Legacy VTK file of the C-alpha trace (Angstrom):
# vtk DataFile Version 3.0
C-alpha trace
ASCII
DATASET POLYDATA
POINTS 485 float
-17.459 -8.080 88.482
-20.951 -9.473 89.094
-20.314 -12.552 87.048
-16.872 -13.303 88.506
-18.499 -13.003 92.023
-21.179 -15.062 91.120
-19.207 -17.960 89.348
-16.497 -17.590 92.426
-19.268 -18.342 95.098
-20.787 -21.078 92.692
-17.543 -22.790 92.817
-17.070 -22.221 96.503
-20.256 -24.044 96.984
-18.920 -26.992 94.558
-15.795 -27.224 96.821
-17.894 -27.116 100.090
-19.880 -30.103 98.723
-16.714 -31.981 97.505
-15.327 -31.561 101.107
-18.262 -32.882 102.535
-18.427 -36.075 100.177
-14.912 -36.662 100.060
-14.322 -37.590 103.633
-12.487 -40.624 104.098
-12.714 -41.534 100.609
-11.201 -44.544 99.166
-10.648 -46.056 95.611
-14.144 -47.759 95.696
-15.530 -44.481 96.734
-14.065 -42.618 93.759
-14.926 -45.108 91.296
-18.721 -46.280 92.607
-19.594 -44.180 95.436
-19.528 -47.387 97.443
-22.894 -48.239 95.933
-24.836 -46.244 98.244
-26.150 -43.308 96.201
-29.992 -42.433 96.392
-31.623 -43.000 92.744
-33.691 -39.839 92.657
-30.351 -37.858 93.142
-28.722 -39.939 90.569
-31.629 -39.218 88.291
-32.047 -35.555 88.937
-28.191 -35.097 88.268
-27.917 -37.027 85.316
-30.438 -34.645 83.469
-27.727 -31.855 83.764
-24.801 -34.155 83.049
-26.359 -35.477 79.794
-27.692 -31.961 78.516
-24.176 -30.178 78.573
-23.353 -26.619 77.773
-23.597 -28.017 74.007
-27.234 -28.187 74.117
-27.443 -24.861 76.210
-25.712 -23.241 73.160
-26.516 -25.133 69.983
-30.059 -26.529 70.615
-31.991 -23.366 70.592
-30.035 -22.607 67.467
-31.412 -25.492 65.647
-34.593 -24.151 64.945
-33.024 -22.074 62.349
-32.048 -24.859 60.297
-34.179 -27.825 61.290
-36.900 -26.447 63.070
-38.208 -28.641 66.263
-37.273 -31.849 64.421
-34.858 -32.744 67.003
-37.626 -33.891 69.097
-38.070 -36.662 66.920
-34.774 -37.877 68.234
-35.654 -36.971 71.597
-38.679 -39.367 71.309
-36.299 -42.092 70.281
-34.372 -41.284 73.356
-37.146 -42.566 75.695
-37.289 -45.897 74.003
-33.329 -46.053 74.419
-33.386 -45.434 78.143
-36.032 -48.276 78.447
-33.884 -50.610 76.449
-30.642 -49.785 78.539
-32.757 -49.994 81.722
-34.065 -53.275 81.205
-31.393 -54.959 78.971
-28.201 -53.857 79.830
-28.536 -52.688 83.541
-29.462 -56.374 84.861
-26.015 -57.748 82.961
-23.985 -54.945 84.633
-25.627 -55.380 88.173
-25.363 -59.364 87.605
-21.682 -59.105 87.264
-20.921 -56.477 89.944
-19.044 -54.543 87.538
-17.031 -51.177 88.279
-16.127 -50.926 84.763
-18.971 -52.063 82.067
-16.297 -53.061 79.710
-15.613 -56.093 81.954
-18.294 -57.478 80.311
-16.518 -57.699 76.775
-13.628 -59.638 78.792
-16.004 -62.149 80.338
-18.316 -62.495 77.021
-15.649 -62.231 74.118
-12.112 -62.144 75.313
-9.207 -59.906 76.356
-8.603 -58.059 73.218
-12.053 -57.378 72.844
-12.176 -55.943 76.318
-9.287 -53.751 75.658
-10.569 -52.807 72.378
-13.955 -51.515 73.938
-12.044 -49.564 76.673
-9.688 -47.774 74.263
-12.501 -46.841 71.979
-14.170 -45.331 75.259
-11.015 -43.295 75.967
-11.007 -41.903 72.344
-14.809 -41.247 72.141
-14.959 -39.657 75.521
-11.936 -37.609 75.501
-12.912 -36.120 72.054
-16.663 -35.704 72.760
-16.053 -34.173 76.420
-13.654 -31.792 74.858
-16.211 -30.575 72.160
-18.620 -30.111 75.105
-16.256 -28.168 77.622
-15.095 -25.934 74.764
-18.469 -24.331 74.957
-18.091 -23.059 78.428
-14.309 -21.901 77.997
-15.663 -19.831 74.645
-18.439 -18.430 76.662
-16.427 -17.339 79.611
-13.589 -16.113 77.310
-15.994 -14.054 75.500
-18.099 -12.391 78.212
-15.712 -12.389 81.151
-11.972 -13.064 80.328
-11.403 -11.393 76.837
-12.365 -7.655 78.383
-9.716 -8.537 81.300
-6.765 -9.525 78.592
-6.767 -12.849 79.665
-5.779 -15.447 76.796
-8.199 -18.567 76.087
-5.385 -20.875 76.766
-5.128 -19.407 80.532
-9.095 -19.792 80.437
-9.214 -23.310 79.546
-6.363 -24.364 82.098
-8.306 -22.791 85.049
-11.584 -24.176 84.353
-10.196 -27.728 84.027
-7.901 -27.123 87.068
-11.028 -26.045 89.227
-12.720 -29.554 87.950
-9.877 -31.435 89.231
-9.924 -29.628 92.269
-13.554 -30.885 93.431
-13.437 -34.277 91.861
-9.920 -35.202 92.754
-10.911 -36.906 95.979
-14.466 -38.018 96.350
-14.838 -38.910 92.581
-18.001 -40.477 91.505
-19.505 -40.006 94.891
-18.884 -36.194 94.961
-20.500 -36.075 91.150
-23.863 -37.495 92.405
-24.522 -34.412 94.599
-22.501 -31.815 92.510
-24.550 -32.902 89.532
-27.790 -32.151 91.097
-26.908 -29.045 92.114
-25.564 -27.869 88.806
-28.942 -29.386 87.363
-30.645 -27.071 89.537
-28.646 -24.387 88.471
-29.031 -25.067 84.675
-32.727 -25.094 84.714
-33.225 -22.156 86.988
-31.044 -20.162 84.483
-32.840 -21.626 81.544
-36.280 -20.777 82.915
-35.268 -17.352 83.669
-33.711 -16.439 80.414
-36.796 -17.803 78.666
-38.910 -15.311 80.958
-36.443 -12.327 79.929
-36.785 -12.912 76.191
-40.692 -13.230 76.684
-40.636 -9.754 78.486
-38.359 -8.237 76.075
-40.933 -9.463 73.164
-43.761 -7.868 75.249
-45.534 -11.073 75.577
-47.355 -12.836 78.477
-46.198 -16.516 78.903
-49.721 -17.597 77.537
-48.817 -15.450 74.524
-45.360 -16.550 74.044
-46.594 -20.484 73.964
-49.082 -19.365 71.179
-46.244 -17.566 69.503
-44.205 -20.664 69.495
-46.784 -23.009 68.506
-47.819 -20.957 65.700
-44.378 -20.384 64.084
-43.462 -22.088 61.093
-40.375 -22.760 63.166
-42.120 -25.236 65.353
-42.848 -28.095 63.103
-41.769 -31.195 64.757
-42.646 -34.417 62.167
-41.282 -35.033 58.927
-43.108 -37.827 57.432
-43.240 -37.169 53.655
-39.581 -36.915 52.769
-37.934 -40.028 53.139
-34.278 -38.602 51.677
-34.304 -35.837 54.518
-32.163 -36.216 57.296
-34.971 -35.053 59.526
-37.079 -38.032 58.399
-39.211 -39.225 61.627
-38.084 -42.850 61.290
-34.257 -41.884 60.800
-34.485 -39.234 63.717
-36.366 -41.594 66.073
-34.230 -44.738 65.464
-30.878 -42.629 65.740
-32.510 -41.377 68.999
-32.632 -44.885 69.840
-29.174 -46.178 69.038
-27.818 -42.923 70.384
-28.792 -43.283 73.778
-27.726 -46.994 73.647
-24.227 -46.179 72.821
-23.771 -42.816 74.468
-25.332 -43.949 77.876
-26.037 -47.836 77.928
-22.311 -48.386 76.676
-20.558 -45.613 77.708
-18.645 -45.703 81.342
-19.143 -42.003 81.765
-23.189 -42.146 81.866
-23.290 -45.825 83.438
-20.702 -45.048 86.443
-23.102 -42.904 88.202
-26.209 -45.376 87.570
-24.071 -48.327 88.833
-23.593 -46.468 92.133
-27.508 -46.872 93.147
-27.955 -49.211 95.960
-29.892 -51.910 94.050
-30.592 -52.702 90.254
-34.171 -51.733 90.534
-33.144 -48.214 92.095
-31.071 -47.756 88.871
-34.101 -48.770 86.711
-36.386 -46.155 88.074
-33.415 -43.657 88.127
-32.501 -44.322 84.534
-36.452 -44.078 83.374
-37.005 -41.164 85.364
-34.140 -38.880 83.749
-34.973 -40.616 80.399
-38.171 -39.312 80.408
-37.187 -35.653 81.536
-35.428 -35.375 78.015
-38.415 -34.555 75.841
-39.817 -31.479 78.062
-36.025 -30.335 78.757
-35.415 -30.031 74.959
-38.635 -28.625 74.224
-37.896 -25.787 76.469
-34.690 -25.176 74.733
-36.121 -25.159 71.328
-39.086 -22.960 72.561
-36.295 -20.485 73.485
-34.966 -20.758 69.924
-38.251 -19.843 68.417
-38.491 -17.045 70.805
-35.047 -15.540 70.111
-35.885 -15.556 66.230
-39.006 -13.607 67.093
-37.066 -11.290 69.190
-34.352 -10.591 66.237
-37.346 -9.971 63.473
-38.820 -7.518 66.256
-35.783 -5.694 66.964
-34.486 -5.602 63.433
-31.293 -6.966 64.330
-29.525 -9.416 61.611
-30.165 -12.873 62.261
-26.571 -14.883 62.979
-25.369 -16.768 60.315
-24.753 -19.922 62.491
-27.161 -21.341 64.902
-24.642 -21.553 67.735
-24.503 -17.889 67.864
-28.523 -17.192 68.354
-28.363 -17.090 72.071
-24.789 -15.555 72.557
-25.739 -13.016 70.005
-28.880 -12.110 71.953
-27.009 -11.847 75.015
-24.460 -9.587 73.385
-26.891 -7.352 71.834
-29.033 -6.963 74.993
-25.662 -6.489 77.373
-23.813 -2.960 77.347
-20.621 -4.884 76.437
-18.591 -1.685 76.495
-19.011 -1.643 80.489
-19.409 -5.504 80.744
-16.832 -6.041 83.779
-18.540 -3.117 85.665
-22.149 -3.385 84.797
-22.979 -6.773 84.410
-26.756 -7.560 83.662
-28.833 -10.171 85.346
-29.355 -11.711 81.926
-25.451 -12.069 81.497
-25.094 -13.751 84.799
-27.893 -15.991 84.428
-26.241 -17.137 80.907
-23.061 -17.781 82.218
-24.077 -19.625 85.193
-26.336 -21.840 83.372
-23.521 -22.671 80.613
-20.825 -23.234 83.609
-23.461 -25.608 85.291
-24.052 -27.459 82.229
-20.658 -27.819 81.057
-19.113 -28.590 84.376
-21.603 -31.307 84.980
-20.495 -33.405 81.741
-16.942 -32.613 82.091
-16.063 -33.511 85.665
-17.792 -36.830 85.214
-16.178 -37.482 82.087
-12.656 -36.939 83.458
-13.645 -39.369 86.431
-14.603 -41.834 84.227
-11.727 -41.965 81.889
-9.525 -42.141 85.186
-11.701 -45.164 85.987
-11.404 -46.840 82.671
-7.622 -46.189 82.426
-6.658 -47.484 86.030
-9.288 -50.391 86.151
-9.374 -51.719 82.622
-6.253 -50.465 80.824
-3.762 -50.819 83.610
-6.105 -53.290 85.918
-4.601 -51.658 88.873
-7.865 -50.492 90.721
-6.794 -50.495 94.270
-3.624 -48.344 93.510
-4.623 -44.901 94.760
-1.446 -43.414 93.888
-1.815 -44.337 90.226
-5.211 -43.050 90.466
-4.214 -39.602 91.410
-1.825 -39.235 88.869
-4.095 -40.588 85.907
-6.500 -38.234 87.167
-4.140 -35.194 86.925
-2.729 -36.664 83.512
-6.393 -36.760 82.156
-6.913 -33.186 82.868
-4.006 -32.129 81.119
-4.910 -34.224 77.759
-8.328 -32.669 78.237
-6.810 -29.167 77.824
-4.571 -30.074 75.093
-7.573 -31.524 73.106
-9.753 -28.795 73.913
-7.114 -26.352 72.219
-6.827 -28.377 69.375
-10.345 -28.447 68.843
-10.447 -24.576 68.722
-7.969 -24.482 66.041
-9.892 -27.072 63.682
-13.704 -26.846 64.479
-15.723 -25.645 61.499
-19.230 -26.897 62.207
-22.089 -26.589 64.758
-20.783 -28.116 68.054
-23.845 -30.552 68.759
-23.316 -31.953 65.113
-19.389 -32.127 66.010
-20.330 -34.308 69.207
-22.692 -36.825 67.266
-20.178 -37.062 64.286
-17.489 -38.232 66.743
-19.986 -40.526 68.379
-21.221 -41.999 65.131
-17.344 -43.168 64.112
-16.067 -44.009 67.669
-19.234 -45.316 69.157
-20.086 -47.513 66.538
-17.681 -50.239 67.431
-18.760 -50.250 71.004
-22.459 -50.712 69.722
-21.580 -53.570 67.600
-19.137 -55.480 70.338
-22.149 -55.194 72.840
-24.690 -55.866 70.353
-22.970 -59.267 69.417
-22.277 -60.290 72.990
-25.989 -59.818 74.032
-27.920 -60.992 71.017
-25.540 -64.173 70.267
-24.074 -66.818 72.050
-21.249 -67.335 69.767
-17.388 -66.753 70.264
-15.056 -64.626 68.292
-11.666 -64.839 66.927
-10.512 -62.562 69.622
-7.218 -61.251 68.150
-9.039 -59.819 64.893
-11.351 -57.784 67.196
-9.151 -54.595 67.391
-8.852 -54.602 63.350
-12.503 -54.943 63.124
-13.082 -52.153 65.438
-10.951 -49.770 63.416
-11.897 -50.946 59.819
-15.926 -50.486 60.674
-15.658 -46.743 60.984
-13.235 -46.190 58.117
-15.526 -48.168 55.859
-18.343 -45.961 56.923
-16.505 -42.948 56.140
-15.883 -44.278 52.816
-19.314 -45.104 52.026
-20.246 -41.786 53.143
-17.897 -40.134 51.166
-18.961 -42.155 47.974
-22.533 -41.719 48.421
-22.170 -38.066 48.814
-20.128 -37.689 45.722
-22.555 -39.863 43.617
-25.845 -38.657 45.007
-25.216 -35.738 46.887
-26.824 -37.374 50.223
-24.604 -37.466 53.276
-25.900 -39.789 56.129
-26.644 -38.380 59.372
-26.933 -40.067 62.826
-28.142 -43.142 61.295
-24.017 -43.644 60.355
-24.144 -44.865 64.095
-26.111 -47.769 63.014
-24.512 -48.560 60.181
-21.094 -48.471 61.786
-22.314 -50.816 64.551
-23.847 -53.255 61.830
-20.220 -53.298 60.032
-18.792 -54.557 63.535
-21.447 -57.253 64.410
-20.771 -58.440 60.682
-17.064 -58.521 61.196
-17.508 -60.131 64.492
-19.630 -62.758 62.908
-17.202 -63.239 60.165
-14.301 -63.526 62.654
-16.432 -66.268 64.471
-16.598 -68.424 61.254
-12.901 -68.086 60.654
-12.116 -69.414 64.383
-14.410 -72.164 63.888
-12.636 -73.370 60.310
-9.282 -73.080 62.251
-10.366 -75.393 64.828
-11.486 -78.018 62.180
-8.205 -77.557 60.452
LINES 1 486
485 0 1 2 3 4 5 6 7 8 9 10 11 12 13 14 15 16 17 18 19 20 21 22 23 24 25 26 27 28 29 30 31 32 33 34 35 36 37 38 39 40 41 42 43 44 45 46 47 48 49 50 51 52 53 54 55 56 57 58 59 60 61 62 63 64 65 66 67 68 69 70 71 72 73 74 75 76 77 78 79 80 81 82 83 84 85 86 87 88 89 90 91 92 93 94 95 96 97 98 99 100 101 102 103 104 105 106 107 108 109 110 111 112 113 114 115 116 117 118 119 120 121 122 123 124 125 126 127 128 129 130 131 132 133 134 135 136 137 138 139 140 141 142 143 144 145 146 147 148 149 150 151 152 153 154 155 156 157 158 159 160 161 162 163 164 165 166 167 168 169 170 171 172 173 174 175 176 177 178 179 180 181 182 183 184 185 186 187 188 189 190 191 192 193 194 195 196 197 198 199 200 201 202 203 204 205 206 207 208 209 210 211 212 213 214 215 216 217 218 219 220 221 222 223 224 225 226 227 228 229 230 231 232 233 234 235 236 237 238 239 240 241 242 243 244 245 246 247 248 249 250 251 252 253 254 255 256 257 258 259 260 261 262 263 264 265 266 267 268 269 270 271 272 273 274 275 276 277 278 279 280 281 282 283 284 285 286 287 288 289 290 291 292 293 294 295 296 297 298 299 300 301 302 303 304 305 306 307 308 309 310 311 312 313 314 315 316 317 318 319 320 321 322 323 324 325 326 327 328 329 330 331 332 333 334 335 336 337 338 339 340 341 342 343 344 345 346 347 348 349 350 351 352 353 354 355 356 357 358 359 360 361 362 363 364 365 366 367 368 369 370 371 372 373 374 375 376 377 378 379 380 381 382 383 384 385 386 387 388 389 390 391 392 393 394 395 396 397 398 399 400 401 402 403 404 405 406 407 408 409 410 411 412 413 414 415 416 417 418 419 420 421 422 423 424 425 426 427 428 429 430 431 432 433 434 435 436 437 438 439 440 441 442 443 444 445 446 447 448 449 450 451 452 453 454 455 456 457 458 459 460 461 462 463 464 465 466 467 468 469 470 471 472 473 474 475 476 477 478 479 480 481 482 483 484
């Protein structure tokens, strides 16, 4: 019962924070925390919110397939955060936006505005469901399945817990709970690394040497332009992933927009942007250490990378008596997964509620609507998680980025067109362009794959945004011709 007790105490602490931050809360508190958040608290909390449970499970296992080449993408993240901080944030603060898609309304038109908000609702609901799916699987496997509790009940209970501690304070609550969850996440990660190192019989210095000397520690791929792991493909993909999954993503930007000043928001973004490289290095190093442990113990290596860390936990744990004799390692693992997944899922549900009320319904002051929508989003979230469980057949982190490549591409194109040109668009054509671009990307990826065997990786996001940009440019010419006629 140790894990259940720890998780219960963890949620009790979250509810205590929620009670404190939710006092005298209004819609302005829920949506923007009254623009009074300390930038350093936002920065620290954003690290955990950005990592999520997908990173905790999938990134260590990535060394089995792609070594440490994921760090090339993380290097691109740094430049991406600088672009967001000094290009996009000034625009959002100058316009005093609650929803960043209000920029599209002012710059391109009402159809562009609704299209951007709609694509965000689709992207975030799918992406957040993939991420939260992780914590539900882990809790089901290690806690609830031995107790005979079905997976559906696990999902419903977990989502309802999020609803309970976010329903009043909203984004103000999340700024503080995310900081707590980030601290729990990295404490768990460091202690798990320490435990694996001890199991290998190594000192920390020897563990560092073992990781650096491993053939799995390769970072750079400069000699193969066809490979998906080529440095420039990974680096540029990292830049654009951040621009779209942070800069034009209401979920990630909503917390940054709660800072008191633009300068504070920029410091917050650059600070946590720099943290991603060492954070992911820790996760990948854990993956290398785990492969060494499997080899040392003679335990069969998991077929899927996502099973690398859970497989180690299962092998070390005495699963037959799990409920009564939970090990310290199991507690750490579950706590880390819960902290990582909840810090991303809670903000996703808050931002989805914000976009629907502020952008789709345009009733930001209606508190009753906001509460109904927040509960409805939780219900839809549950349904999407259950659907994903039924159809998923790929690596979880790849699934997140595949979804992002197709649904965030139009957002990239819309914002790029608005910021890089001064031209207008034929606004009524924008929804069709935004739908056609990912469809065209899919057809090209399928066709190239059939002809050459090559499939696009994360660079699909850039291609998708380019098609949207070009479509908007064509619509501008059509509008100009109509005026001349």
